[in-house]
N, C-alpha and C positions, 0 to 999 in steps of 0.2 A: 459639508452636511454629514451630519452622523447617520449611520446606518439603524434600521429597525431592529431593536432587541429581539433574541429568539428565546423562546420558551420550551423547555425540555420537560415533558410530562411523563411520569413514569408510575404505573400501576402494578402492584404486586399482590399475588396470591401467597400467603405463606404456608408452609408445612404445618399439620395439624400437630405434631409432636414436639414443637418448640416451647421450651420453658419461657416463663415470665422474666427470669433474669437475662435469658437470651434475647428476648425483645427489648429490653431495656438497654442493654449493651450495644446492640445493633442501632437502635434510634439515636442513641446519644453518639455514636460514631458518625452515624449519617449526618447529624445537624451540626457536627464539628467540621464537615467538609469545606462549607462555606469560608471558614478562616484558615484551615490547613491547606487547602489547594491553592498554589502560589504559581503566578504566570512566569514561565521561564525568562521572559525579558526585563519583567520589572521586579520579580521576586515579591510580588504584592497579591493578596487576594484578588481574583478575577469574576467570581460568582457574584453577579448582582443581587440575587436574593434566592432564598430557599425557604420552602413552605412544605409541611407535611401533616398527615393527619389520617385517622381512620374513616372508613367509607361509612357515613351516617345516613345514606339515602335509603327512603322506603320504597323506591321504586325498583322492580325486579330485573334491572338492567345490568348489574354489576359484572356478569360473567363470571362470578366467584372472587373478582378482586376485591381485596380487604383494606388495602391502604393505598393513599396516593402521595406522590412527590412531585412539587412544582419547583423547578429550577430555571433562573433567567440568566442569560448571558449576552454580553454586548455584541457578540458576532457568531457566525458559523464557525470562523477558525478557533475561537475560544471553546466553543462546544466540542469542536473535533479534537483539540487539545486534551480536553477533560476526559472524553471518552476513549481515547487511543493512547495517550501520552502521559498523562499526569499520573506520576508514581503514587501520590496518595490515594487517588481514586483507584487505581489498579489494585492497590494492596486491600483496599475496603470492598472491591468487588469480589476479590477471592474468597475472602472471609464471609462474605454474604450469600454466595452463590449456594451454599449447601441448606439455607434457611428458605429459599424460594422455590415454590412448585411452578408457578407460572408469572408470566408478565406481560403487559402491554406498554409500548412506548410511542408517544407521539410528539413531534416537534412542529411549533407552528409560530409564525410571525403575526403580529396583530393587524388584521383587515387584509392580510394577503390570502386570497381565496382560490387563486389559481398560478400556474406557472410551473415551471421546470424544478424537479428536486436538485438539491446539490449532490455532486459525486461523493461516493463512499471514500473517505480518506485512506490512503495508502499508509498501512503499518510501517512504522519506523522512519517516515518522512516528517519532518518538523519544520513548518514555514518555509516550504519550497527548497529545503536542503536534503539532497540525496547522497547516500554514501554507497562506495563500491570498493571491492576488492578483488585480487585475483585468486586463482585456486589455491596456491601455496602460501598466500598471505603475506608475502614479502612487499607487496604494494597496496596501498590504500589511497582513495581518492575521495573528493566531494564534488559534486555538482549542484549548482543552485539554478532553478528555474522558476519564474513567475507561472509559466504555463505548466500545467500538469503533464509529466513525461509519460509518453506512450511509445510502444514499440513501433517502429517503421521499418518494414521488412524490405531487405533489399535483396533481389533475385539476379544481380550482375555476376558474370562470371569470375571476376576478381575477388569478390566476397566469398564465393563458394571456394575458389582455389585456396584463399588465405584460411579459410576456417574449416574447410572439409565437411561442410554441412549444405544442405539445400538452400540456405539464405542466412542472411546476418540480421540481427535485430539492432537498431540504432536511433539516434535522437540527435538533432543538431542544436547546439547552444553557443552563445558567444564564447570567445576564446577565454575571456578573464573570468567566466563563470565556472570553470574547471580548475581545481586544484590538487596537486599531488600532496597528500598529507604523510605518506610513509614510502621510503624506497626512491629508487632511481629507475625508471623504465629504460628498456633498450629500444632502438630505433631502427627501422627498416624503411627505406626510401625507394619508390617505385614512380614510373610515370603513369599518370591517369589518362583517362580517355581524351582529356583536354590538351594533352601533350605537356602538362605542367607537373611538378613534384607533387607526390603524395607522401606523407610521412606517417608509418604505423607504429603507434607507441605500445609496447608490449612487456610483460615480465620476463626477464632474461632466464629466470629459472623455469617456470612452468608453461611459457609462452602464452598466457592469457592475453589476448588483445584488448587493450583498455581504450584507445580512441584513435582516430585519425585526424591529421590535419592536412588541408589541401592548399597549394598555393593559390588554386582557382577562387578560393573564398577564404582568404588568409585570417580574417576576423572571426572565423567559426572554428568549431571543432566537432567531429562527429563520434559521439560517445556510444560505446557498445553496452546497451542498456540491459541485457541478461546478466551482466556482471555486477550491476547495482544489487545491494542487499535485498531491495523490494523486487528484483526483476521477475520473480515468478507471479507476482501480484499484479503487475502492469498490463494494461488492456493493449491491444494492437490498434493502431491508428490509423495505418495505411500501408500502403507497398509502393515501391519504385522498382523500375526495371521490369515490368511484369512480362515483357516478350522473352526474359531468360528464365523464367519459371520452369522447372522440370515438369515434363510431361504428365508425370504420374502424381503430381502434388495434390490436385484435386481429387483423383481417384483414392489417395491415401486418405484424405479428409472424410470421405464417404465410408472408406473401410473402417476407419477408427470409431465411425458413429454406428456402426452396424452392432447388432447385437452380441454381448459378451459370450465368447464360447465357453463350453461346460468346463468345470475345474480339471476333469480327467484329461482333457485336451491341453489346458494351459500347461500342466505340470510336465510336457514334453519339452516346453520352450527352456533354452539353456542360453548362457553368455549373452544376457541382453535381449534376446529375441522375444517377441510378443510382450514387451514390457517388463521382462525380469532384468532388474539392475544389476550390473556388475560389481564386485566388491574388490 
């Protein structure tokens, strides 16, 4: 059973100083996207249709929008690729941005009037493929996941000892879905709480911890999610071993949410204190 196509509606208010030749070139490039935007899997056009035109309504409800564009895609995944990954669309958007004063965007599925919105895609993640690297760049890897990867915070003493941090950020995937694409990691083996071996794979140069493999669940690996290229953009999905959480962790969250101190006070912070990054 095929999915319902998704319609991407874009309304633009253009800047008043645009020349007619700028308009012509912009509209020509926009109309060409239907043929120039190619799917990474098929190398063929994937936009089902593209319509555009000037606002010709006499009703006073346009909110200043002067032109409309209606694009149709076969799936949310194709629309997400178009918006975040397609190099042709990205290049077009960069050139179009200086022409646009304001915009409105709406995505609809025919006859779907309620329900959950799709999650915003994670930049750099294409078709469930996540890439990661260590601090020095000697190790690269890829993780495939049908499920959206989220940070699962672990408060166990072992993670705190290994990482020198209040907790570690992890996600469990099938062992075959992790592939080292560059370099050879070092291995440190220790006994886990189950009494069985746990192997910690890390960069031998910069010591970044990539993943763990436990004999207690031999078909899985535990990936360190903050080392993924998109790690800073991932949401938190839960926590484990909450009994090991440092007693000041919640107080720190409250302190960080407090009003920001005046600049004169912030300037006294040095060596990474109060958010100043070390170099």
